[in-house]
N, CA, C, O and the ligand as a Tripos MOL2 file, in Angstrom:
@<TRIPOS>MOLECULE
protein
  237   235    60     0     0
PROTEIN
NO_CHARGES

@<TRIPOS>ATOM
      1 N          70.0680  159.1930   56.8220 N.3       1 MET1
      2 CA         71.0470  159.5270   55.8980 C.3       1 MET1
      3 C          71.8960  160.5390   56.4020 C.2       1 MET1
      4 O          71.4160  161.5070   56.9900 O.2       1 MET1
      5 N          73.1970  160.3990   56.2150 N.am      2 SER2
      6 CA         74.1680  161.4110   56.6890 C.3       2 SER2
      7 C          75.1670  161.7480   55.5410 C.2       2 SER2
      8 O          75.4580  160.9520   54.6490 O.2       2 SER2
      9 N          75.6300  162.9300   55.6490 N.am      3 THR3
     10 CA         76.5490  163.3720   54.5840 C.3       3 THR3
     11 C          77.9720  163.6650   55.1610 C.2       3 THR3
     12 O          78.1100  164.3860   56.1500 O.2       3 THR3
     13 N          78.8960  163.1550   54.5930 N.am      4 MET4
     14 CA         80.3450  163.4780   54.9870 C.3       4 MET4
     15 C          80.9430  164.3760   53.9980 C.2       4 MET4
     16 O          80.5750  164.4270   52.8240 O.2       4 MET4
     17 N          81.8950  165.0970   54.5200 N.am      5 HIS5
     18 CA         82.6470  165.9500   53.5600 C.3       5 HIS5
     19 C          84.1310  165.6430   53.6260 C.2       5 HIS5
     20 O          84.7480  165.6340   54.6910 O.2       5 HIS5
     21 N          84.6690  165.3960   52.4690 N.am      6 VAL6
     22 CA         86.0610  165.3130   52.3630 C.3       6 VAL6
     23 C          86.7130  166.5680   51.8250 C.2       6 VAL6
     24 O          86.5690  166.9420   50.6610 O.2       6 VAL6
     25 N          87.4730  167.2300   52.7800 N.am      7 LEU7
     26 CA         88.0500  168.5260   52.4080 C.3       7 LEU7
     27 C          89.5540  168.4830   52.2220 C.2       7 LEU7
     28 O          90.2330  167.8090   52.9970 O.2       7 LEU7
     29 N          90.0920  169.1500   51.2600 N.am      8 PRO8
     30 CA         91.5430  169.2220   51.0530 C.3       8 PRO8
     31 C          92.0990  169.9100   52.3150 C.2       8 PRO8
     32 O          91.4760  170.8360   52.8340 O.2       8 PRO8
     33 N          93.2190  169.4790   52.7900 N.am      9 ILE9
     34 CA         93.8650  170.1090   53.9360 C.3       9 ILE9
     35 C          94.6210  171.3130   53.5010 C.2       9 ILE9
     36 O          95.3010  171.3240   52.4750 O.2       9 ILE9
     37 N          94.4850  172.3610   54.3310 N.am     10 ASN10
     38 CA         95.2620  173.5180   54.1010 C.3      10 ASN10
     39 C          95.0910  174.1650   52.7220 C.2      10 ASN10
     40 O          96.0330  174.6510   52.0960 O.2      10 ASN10
     41 N          93.8220  174.1370   52.2940 N.am     11 ASP11
     42 CA         93.6540  174.6470   50.8590 C.3      11 ASP11
     43 C          93.6500  176.1530   50.9300 C.2      11 ASP11
     44 O          93.6250  176.7490   52.0060 O.2      11 ASP11
     45 N          93.6750  176.7590   49.7500 N.am     12 LEU12
     46 CA         93.8390  178.1750   49.6310 C.3      12 LEU12
     47 C          92.4770  178.9560   49.9840 C.2      12 LEU12
     48 O          92.4600  180.1380   50.3290 O.2      12 LEU12
     49 N          91.3770  178.1710   49.8580 N.am     13 ILE13
     50 CA         90.0520  178.7540   50.1260 C.3      13 ILE13
     51 C          89.3880  178.1300   51.2910 C.2      13 ILE13
     52 O          89.7890  177.0670   51.7640 O.2      13 ILE13
     53 N          88.4160  178.7580   51.7390 N.am     14 GLU14
     54 CA         87.4910  178.2270   52.7310 C.3      14 GLU14
     55 C          86.4460  177.3560   51.9940 C.2      14 GLU14
     56 O          85.8890  177.8070   50.9930 O.2      14 GLU14
     57 N          86.1690  176.1280   52.4590 N.am     15 HIS15
     58 CA         85.1490  175.3420   51.8130 C.3      15 HIS15
     59 C          83.8920  175.3470   52.7050 C.2      15 HIS15
     60 O          83.9320  175.4730   53.9290 O.2      15 HIS15
     61 N          82.8010  175.2030   51.9900 N.am     16 GLU16
     62 CA         81.5020  175.1040   52.7300 C.3      16 GLU16
     63 C          81.3480  173.6660   53.0830 C.2      16 GLU16
     64 O          81.2490  172.8380   52.1770 O.2      16 GLU16
     65 N          81.3220  173.3160   54.3100 N.am     17 ASP17
     66 CA         81.1130  171.9520   54.6690 C.3      17 ASP17
     67 C          79.6820  171.5340   55.0080 C.2      17 ASP17
     68 O          79.3900  170.5180   55.6380 O.2      17 ASP17
     69 N          78.8140  172.4430   54.5140 N.am     18 ALA18
     70 CA         77.3530  172.0770   54.6370 C.3      18 ALA18
     71 C          76.7300  172.1880   53.2680 C.2      18 ALA18
     72 O          77.0060  173.1410   52.5380 O.2      18 ALA18
     73 N          75.8940  171.2340   52.9040 N.am     19 GLY19
     74 CA         75.3730  171.4170   51.5000 C.3      19 GLY19
     75 C          76.3390  171.0660   50.4610 C.2      19 GLY19
     76 O          77.4070  170.5510   50.7930 O.2      19 GLY19
     77 N          76.0530  171.3070   49.1780 N.am     20 THR20
     78 CA         76.9130  171.0210   48.0260 C.3      20 THR20
     79 C          77.1790  172.2440   47.2480 C.2      20 THR20
     80 O          77.5700  172.1410   46.0850 O.2      20 THR20
     81 N          76.9960  173.4010   47.8020 N.am     21 SER21
     82 CA         77.1070  174.6590   47.1410 C.3      21 SER21
     83 C          78.4990  175.3090   47.2490 C.2      21 SER21
     84 O          78.6750  176.5070   47.0270 O.2      21 SER21
     85 N          79.4880  174.4500   47.6040 N.am     22 CYS22
     86 CA         80.8240  174.9960   47.7670 C.3      22 CYS22
     87 C          81.3960  175.5720   46.4920 C.2      22 CYS22
     88 O          81.0470  175.0650   45.4260 O.2      22 CYS22
     89 N          82.1990  176.5350   46.5020 N.am     23 VAL23
     90 CA         82.7220  177.2720   45.3550 C.3      23 VAL23
     91 C          83.6660  176.2900   44.5840 C.2      23 VAL23
     92 O          83.9070  176.5220   43.3990 O.2      23 VAL23
     93 N          84.1500  175.3160   45.1430 N.am     24 CYS24
     94 CA         85.0560  174.3870   44.4240 C.3      24 CYS24
     95 C          84.3790  173.3210   43.4720 C.2      24 CYS24
     96 O          85.0250  172.6670   42.6540 O.2      24 CYS24
     97 N          83.0400  173.2120   43.6540 N.am     25 GLY25
     98 CA         82.2690  172.3100   42.7560 C.3      25 GLY25
     99 C          82.4250  170.9530   43.2630 C.2      25 GLY25
    100 O          82.8310  170.1240   42.4480 O.2      25 GLY25
    101 N          82.1840  170.5690   44.4400 N.am     26 PRO26
    102 CA         82.3910  169.2640   44.9820 C.3      26 PRO26
    103 C          81.5580  168.1580   44.2650 C.2      26 PRO26
    104 O          80.4960  168.3910   43.6870 O.2      26 PRO26
    105 N          82.1280  166.9640   44.3570 N.am     27 THR27
    106 CA         81.3850  165.7870   43.7640 C.3      27 THR27
    107 C          80.7260  164.9270   44.8200 C.2      27 THR27
    108 O          81.3380  164.5680   45.8260 O.2      27 THR27
    109 N          79.5130  164.6150   44.5840 N.am     28 GLU28
    110 CA         78.8000  163.8050   45.5610 C.3      28 GLU28
    111 C          78.8240  162.2800   45.1380 C.2      28 GLU28
    112 O          78.5700  161.9030   43.9940 O.2      28 GLU28
    113 N          79.1620  161.4340   46.2040 N.am     29 ARG29
    114 CA         79.4390  160.0100   45.9620 C.3      29 ARG29
    115 C          78.7410  159.2630   46.9920 C.2      29 ARG29
    116 O          78.9480  159.5030   48.1820 O.2      29 ARG29
    117 N          77.8810  158.3190   46.5830 N.am     30 PRO30
    118 CA         77.1100  157.4740   47.5300 C.3      30 PRO30
    119 C          78.0920  156.4070   47.9830 C.2      30 PRO30
    120 O          78.8200  155.8520   47.1600 O.2      30 PRO30
    121 N          78.1270  156.1000   49.3220 N.am     31 VAL31
    122 CA         78.9720  155.0960   49.8720 C.3      31 VAL31
    123 C          78.0770  154.2750   50.7930 C.2      31 VAL31
    124 O          77.4010  154.8050   51.6750 O.2      31 VAL31
    125 N          78.0930  152.9200   50.5530 N.am     32 LYS32
    126 CA         77.2900  152.0440   51.2990 C.3      32 LYS32
    127 C          77.9130  151.7770   52.7850 C.2      32 LYS32
    128 O          79.0620  151.3510   52.9030 O.2      32 LYS32
    129 N          77.2320  152.0050   53.7100 N.am     33 ALA33
    130 CA         77.7170  151.6460   55.0240 C.3      33 ALA33
    131 C          77.5690  150.1620   55.3760 C.2      33 ALA33
    132 O          76.9040  149.4340   54.6380 O.2      33 ALA33
    133 N          78.1650  149.6880   56.4750 N.am     34 ASP34
    134 CA         78.1250  148.3650   56.8280 C.3      34 ASP34
    135 C          76.6460  147.8600   57.0750 C.2      34 ASP34
    136 O          76.2950  146.7160   56.7850 O.2      34 ASP34
    137 N          75.9380  148.6590   57.5490 N.am     35 ASP35
    138 CA         74.5430  148.3340   57.9130 C.3      35 ASP35
    139 C          73.5410  148.4920   56.6700 C.2      35 ASP35
    140 O          72.3160  148.4200   56.7680 O.2      35 ASP35
    141 N          74.2000  148.7000   55.5790 N.am     36 GLY36
    142 CA         73.3530  148.8440   54.3830 C.3      36 GLY36
    143 C          72.7830  150.2120   54.0160 C.2      36 GLY36
    144 O          72.1560  150.3820   52.9700 O.2      36 GLY36
    145 N          73.0190  151.1980   54.9160 N.am     37 ALA37
    146 CA         72.5290  152.4910   54.6660 C.3      37 ALA37
    147 C          73.4460  153.1710   53.6260 C.2      37 ALA37
    148 O          74.6130  152.8210   53.4520 O.2      37 ALA37
    149 N          72.8430  154.1610   52.9510 N.am     38 ILE38
    150 CA         73.7320  154.9050   51.9630 C.3      38 ILE38
    151 C          74.1220  156.2570   52.6040 C.2      38 ILE38
    152 O          73.3020  157.0860   52.9990 O.2      38 ILE38
    153 N          75.3710  156.3760   52.6600 N.am     39 ASN39
    154 CA         75.8970  157.6440   53.0880 C.3      39 ASN39
    155 C          76.4040  158.4620   51.9630 C.2      39 ASN39
    156 O          76.9530  157.9020   51.0140 O.2      39 ASN39
    157 N          76.2600  159.7410   52.0020 N.am     40 TRP40
    158 CA         76.7540  160.5730   50.8400 C.3      40 TRP40
    159 C          77.9990  161.2610   51.3340 C.2      40 TRP40
    160 O          78.0810  161.8580   52.4080 O.2      40 TRP40
    161 N          79.0100  161.1120   50.4010 N.am     41 VAL41
    162 CA         80.2760  161.8130   50.6760 C.3      41 VAL41
    163 C          80.3770  162.8710   49.7140 C.2      41 VAL41
    164 O          80.2010  162.6480   48.5160 O.2      41 VAL41
    165 N          80.6550  164.0270   50.1710 N.am     42 VAL42
    166 CA         80.9410  165.1610   49.3020 C.3      42 VAL42
    167 C          82.4130  165.4100   49.2220 C.2      42 VAL42
    168 O          83.0520  165.7700   50.2110 O.2      42 VAL42
    169 N          82.9520  165.2190   48.0450 N.am     43 VAL43
    170 CA         84.4120  165.2660   47.8240 C.3      43 VAL43
    171 C          84.7090  166.6590   47.2770 C.2      43 VAL43
    172 O          84.3300  167.0000   46.1560 O.2      43 VAL43
    173 N          85.3860  167.4420   48.0850 N.am     44 HIS44
    174 CA         85.7160  168.7210   47.5760 C.3      44 HIS44
    175 C          87.1100  168.7320   46.7610 C.2      44 HIS44
    176 O          88.0190  167.9190   46.9290 O.2      44 HIS44
    177 N          87.1050  169.7010   45.9350 N.am     45 ASN45
    178 CA         88.3310  169.8460   45.0940 C.3      45 ASN45
    179 C          89.2000  170.8980   45.6640 C.2      45 ASN45
    180 O          88.7370  171.9740   46.0430 O.2      45 ASN45
    181 N          90.5300  170.5810   45.7300 N.am     46 SER46
    182 CA         91.5330  171.5750   46.1520 C.3      46 SER46
    183 C          91.7240  172.5980   44.9520 C.2      46 SER46
    184 O          91.5980  172.1970   43.7950 O.2      46 SER46
    185 N          91.9780  173.7010   45.1900 N.am     47 LEU47
    186 CA         92.1730  174.6860   44.2020 C.3      47 LEU47
    187 C          93.6420  174.9200   43.8010 C.2      47 LEU47
    188 O          93.9540  175.7100   42.9090 O.2      47 LEU47
    189 N          94.5520  174.1710   44.5280 N.am     48 ASP48
    190 CA         95.9050  174.2960   44.2030 C.3      48 ASP48
    191 C          96.3800  173.1550   43.4460 C.2      48 ASP48
    192 O          97.5980  172.9750   43.4180 O.2      48 ASP48
    193 N          95.5870  172.3240   42.8020 N.am     49 GLY49
    194 CA         95.8680  171.1380   42.0510 C.3      49 GLY49
    195 C          96.0400  169.8090   42.7130 C.2      49 GLY49
    196 O          96.1470  168.8150   41.9950 O.2      49 GLY49
    197 N          96.0740  169.7040   43.9170 N.am     50 ARG50
    198 CA         96.1740  168.4320   44.5330 C.3      50 ARG50
    199 C          94.7680  167.7680   44.4470 C.2      50 ARG50
    200 O          93.7250  168.4220   44.4760 O.2      50 ARG50
    201 N          94.8250  166.5130   44.3470 N.am     51 GLU51
    202 CA         93.4610  165.7340   44.5050 C.3      51 GLU51
    203 C          93.7580  164.6500   45.4300 C.2      51 GLU51
    204 O          93.7580  163.4660   45.0910 O.2      51 GLU51
    205 N          94.0190  165.0840   46.6370 N.am     52 LYS52
    206 CA         94.4740  164.1350   47.7330 C.3      52 LYS52
    207 C          93.3230  164.1160   48.7900 C.2      52 LYS52
    208 O          92.9010  165.1530   49.3010 O.2      52 LYS52
    209 N          92.8930  163.0060   49.0550 N.am     53 GLU53
    210 CA         91.8070  162.8090   50.0360 C.3      53 GLU53
    211 C          92.3540  162.6180   51.4230 C.2      53 GLU53
    212 O          93.4230  162.0380   51.6120 O.2      53 GLU53
    213 N          91.6070  163.1140   52.4040 N.am     54 GLU54
    214 CA         92.0460  162.8670   53.8240 C.3      54 GLU54
    215 C          92.1250  161.4050   54.0550 C.2      54 GLU54
    216 O          91.2950  160.6170   53.6020 O.2      54 GLU54
    217 N          93.1260  161.0730   54.7570 N.am     55 GLY55
    218 CA         93.2740  159.6430   55.2320 C.3      55 GLY55
    219 C          94.0560  158.7840   54.4170 C.2      55 GLY55
    220 O          94.4150  157.6810   54.8310 O.2      55 GLY55
    221 N          94.3860  159.2700   53.1300 N.am     56 GLN56
    222 CA         95.0270  158.3800   52.2520 C.3      56 GLN56
    223 C          96.5470  158.4720   52.1670 C.2      56 GLN56
    224 O          97.2180  157.7920   51.3900 O.2      56 GLN56
    225 N          97.0750  159.4300   53.0890 N.am     57 ASP57
    226 CA         98.5820  159.6080   53.0870 C.3      57 ASP57
    227 C          99.1080  159.0260   54.4350 C.2      57 ASP57
    228 O         100.1870  159.4280   54.8700 O.2      57 ASP57
    229 N          98.3990  158.1150   55.0930 N.am     58 ALA58
    230 CA         98.8310  157.6320   56.3060 C.3      58 ALA58
    231 C          99.8510  156.5930   56.2470 C.2      58 ALA58
    232 O         100.6790  156.4860   57.1520 O.2      58 ALA58
    233 N          99.8400  155.7490   55.1390 N.am     59 HIS59
    234 CA        100.8880  154.7410   54.9860 C.3      59 HIS59
    235 C         101.7860  155.0110   53.7430 C.2      59 HIS59
    236 O         102.7160  154.2500   53.4770 O.2      59 HIS59
    237 ZN         84.8660  172.9100   48.5890 Zn       60 ZN60
@<TRIPOS>BOND
     1     1     2 1
     2     2     3 1
     3     3     4 2
     4     3     5 am
     5     5     6 1
     6     6     7 1
     7     7     8 2
     8     7     9 am
     9     9    10 1
    10    10    11 1
    11    11    12 2
    12    11    13 am
    13    13    14 1
    14    14    15 1
    15    15    16 2
    16    15    17 am
    17    17    18 1
    18    18    19 1
    19    19    20 2
    20    19    21 am
    21    21    22 1
    22    22    23 1
    23    23    24 2
    24    23    25 am
    25    25    26 1
    26    26    27 1
    27    27    28 2
    28    27    29 am
    29    29    30 1
    30    30    31 1
    31    31    32 2
    32    31    33 am
    33    33    34 1
    34    34    35 1
    35    35    36 2
    36    35    37 am
    37    37    38 1
    38    38    39 1
    39    39    40 2
    40    39    41 am
    41    41    42 1
    42    42    43 1
    43    43    44 2
    44    43    45 am
    45    45    46 1
    46    46    47 1
    47    47    48 2
    48    47    49 am
    49    49    50 1
    50    50    51 1
    51    51    52 2
    52    51    53 am
    53    53    54 1
    54    54    55 1
    55    55    56 2
    56    55    57 am
    57    57    58 1
    58    58    59 1
    59    59    60 2
    60    59    61 am
    61    61    62 1
    62    62    63 1
    63    63    64 2
    64    63    65 am
    65    65    66 1
    66    66    67 1
    67    67    68 2
    68    67    69 am
    69    69    70 1
    70    70    71 1
    71    71    72 2
    72    71    73 am
    73    73    74 1
    74    74    75 1
    75    75    76 2
    76    75    77 am
    77    77    78 1
    78    78    79 1
    79    79    80 2
    80    79    81 am
    81    81    82 1
    82    82    83 1
    83    83    84 2
    84    83    85 am
    85    85    86 1
    86    86    87 1
    87    87    88 2
    88    87    89 am
    89    89    90 1
    90    90    91 1
    91    91    92 2
    92    91    93 am
    93    93    94 1
    94    94    95 1
    95    95    96 2
    96    95    97 am
    97    97    98 1
    98    98    99 1
    99    99   100 2
   100    99   101 am
   101   101   102 1
   102   102   103 1
   103   103   104 2
   104   103   105 am
   105   105   106 1
   106   106   107 1
   107   107   108 2
   108   107   109 am
   109   109   110 1
   110   110   111 1
   111   111   112 2
   112   111   113 am
   113   113   114 1
   114   114   115 1
   115   115   116 2
   116   115   117 am
   117   117   118 1
   118   118   119 1
   119   119   120 2
   120   119   121 am
   121   121   122 1
   122   122   123 1
   123   123   124 2
   124   123   125 am
   125   125   126 1
   126   126   127 1
   127   127   128 2
   128   127   129 am
   129   129   130 1
   130   130   131 1
   131   131   132 2
   132   131   133 am
   133   133   134 1
   134   134   135 1
   135   135   136 2
   136   135   137 am
   137   137   138 1
   138   138   139 1
   139   139   140 2
   140   139   141 am
   141   141   142 1
   142   142   143 1
   143   143   144 2
   144   143   145 am
   145   145   146 1
   146   146   147 1
   147   147   148 2
   148   147   149 am
   149   149   150 1
   150   150   151 1
   151   151   152 2
   152   151   153 am
   153   153   154 1
   154   154   155 1
   155   155   156 2
   156   155   157 am
   157   157   158 1
   158   158   159 1
   159   159   160 2
   160   159   161 am
   161   161   162 1
   162   162   163 1
   163   163   164 2
   164   163   165 am
   165   165   166 1
   166   166   167 1
   167   167   168 2
   168   167   169 am
   169   169   170 1
   170   170   171 1
   171   171   172 2
   172   171   173 am
   173   173   174 1
   174   174   175 1
   175   175   176 2
   176   175   177 am
   177   177   178 1
   178   178   179 1
   179   179   180 2
   180   179   181 am
   181   181   182 1
   182   182   183 1
   183   183   184 2
   184   183   185 am
   185   185   186 1
   186   186   187 1
   187   187   188 2
   188   187   189 am
   189   189   190 1
   190   190   191 1
   191   191   192 2
   192   191   193 am
   193   193   194 1
   194   194   195 1
   195   195   196 2
   196   195   197 am
   197   197   198 1
   198   198   199 1
   199   199   200 2
   200   199   201 am
   201   201   202 1
   202   202   203 1
   203   203   204 2
   204   203   205 am
   205   205   206 1
   206   206   207 1
   207   207   208 2
   208   207   209 am
   209   209   210 1
   210   210   211 1
   211   211   212 2
   212   211   213 am
   213   213   214 1
   214   214   215 1
   215   215   216 2
   216   215   217 am
   217   217   218 1
   218   218   219 1
   219   219   220 2
   220   219   221 am
   221   221   222 1
   222   222   223 1
   223   223   224 2
   224   223   225 am
   225   225   226 1
   226   226   227 1
   227   227   228 2
   228   227   229 am
   229   229   230 1
   230   230   231 1
   231   231   232 2
   232   231   233 am
   233   233   234 1
   234   234   235 1
   235   235   236 2
@<TRIPOS>SUBSTRUCTURE
     1 MET1         2 RESIDUE 1 A MET
     2 SER2         6 RESIDUE 1 A SER
     3 THR3        10 RESIDUE 1 A THR
     4 MET4        14 RESIDUE 1 A MET
     5 HIS5        18 RESIDUE 1 A HIS
     6 VAL6        22 RESIDUE 1 A VAL
     7 LEU7        26 RESIDUE 1 A LEU
     8 PRO8        30 RESIDUE 1 A PRO
     9 ILE9        34 RESIDUE 1 A ILE
    10 ASN10       38 RESIDUE 1 A ASN
    11 ASP11       42 RESIDUE 1 A ASP
    12 LEU12       46 RESIDUE 1 A LEU
    13 ILE13       50 RESIDUE 1 A ILE
    14 GLU14       54 RESIDUE 1 A GLU
    15 HIS15       58 RESIDUE 1 A HIS
    16 GLU16       62 RESIDUE 1 A GLU
    17 ASP17       66 RESIDUE 1 A ASP
    18 ALA18       70 RESIDUE 1 A ALA
    19 GLY19       74 RESIDUE 1 A GLY
    20 THR20       78 RESIDUE 1 A THR
    21 SER21       82 RESIDUE 1 A SER
    22 CYS22       86 RESIDUE 1 A CYS
    23 VAL23       90 RESIDUE 1 A VAL
    24 CYS24       94 RESIDUE 1 A CYS
    25 GLY25       98 RESIDUE 1 A GLY
    26 PRO26      102 RESIDUE 1 A PRO
    27 THR27      106 RESIDUE 1 A THR
    28 GLU28      110 RESIDUE 1 A GLU
    29 ARG29      114 RESIDUE 1 A ARG
    30 PRO30      118 RESIDUE 1 A PRO
    31 VAL31      122 RESIDUE 1 A VAL
    32 LYS32      126 RESIDUE 1 A LYS
    33 ALA33      130 RESIDUE 1 A ALA
    34 ASP34      134 RESIDUE 1 A ASP
    35 ASP35      138 RESIDUE 1 A ASP
    36 GLY36      142 RESIDUE 1 A GLY
    37 ALA37      146 RESIDUE 1 A ALA
    38 ILE38      150 RESIDUE 1 A ILE
    39 ASN39      154 RESIDUE 1 A ASN
    40 TRP40      158 RESIDUE 1 A TRP
    41 VAL41      162 RESIDUE 1 A VAL
    42 VAL42      166 RESIDUE 1 A VAL
    43 VAL43      170 RESIDUE 1 A VAL
    44 HIS44      174 RESIDUE 1 A HIS
    45 ASN45      178 RESIDUE 1 A ASN
    46 SER46      182 RESIDUE 1 A SER
    47 LEU47      186 RESIDUE 1 A LEU
    48 ASP48      190 RESIDUE 1 A ASP
    49 GLY49      194 RESIDUE 1 A GLY
    50 ARG50      198 RESIDUE 1 A ARG
    51 GLU51      202 RESIDUE 1 A GLU
    52 LYS52      206 RESIDUE 1 A LYS
    53 GLU53      210 RESIDUE 1 A GLU
    54 GLU54      214 RESIDUE 1 A GLU
    55 GLY55      218 RESIDUE 1 A GLY
    56 GLN56      222 RESIDUE 1 A GLN
    57 ASP57      226 RESIDUE 1 A ASP
    58 ALA58      230 RESIDUE 1 A ALA
    59 HIS59      234 RESIDUE 1 A HIS
    60 ZN60       237 GROUP 0 **** ****
């Protein structure tokens, strides 16, 4: 099992990218991998109001 963190870019605060005790109150989300394993994604909340995830502004 592995955990991935989705962090807001250039946020006002420093996020903890280990564990789920970050000050922003991140949300844990299970994501099924291609091989059937469950990976946990920890989605951090930006404190400046954005709810933009990394990788979604490419197109
Ligand atoms: Zn955070």
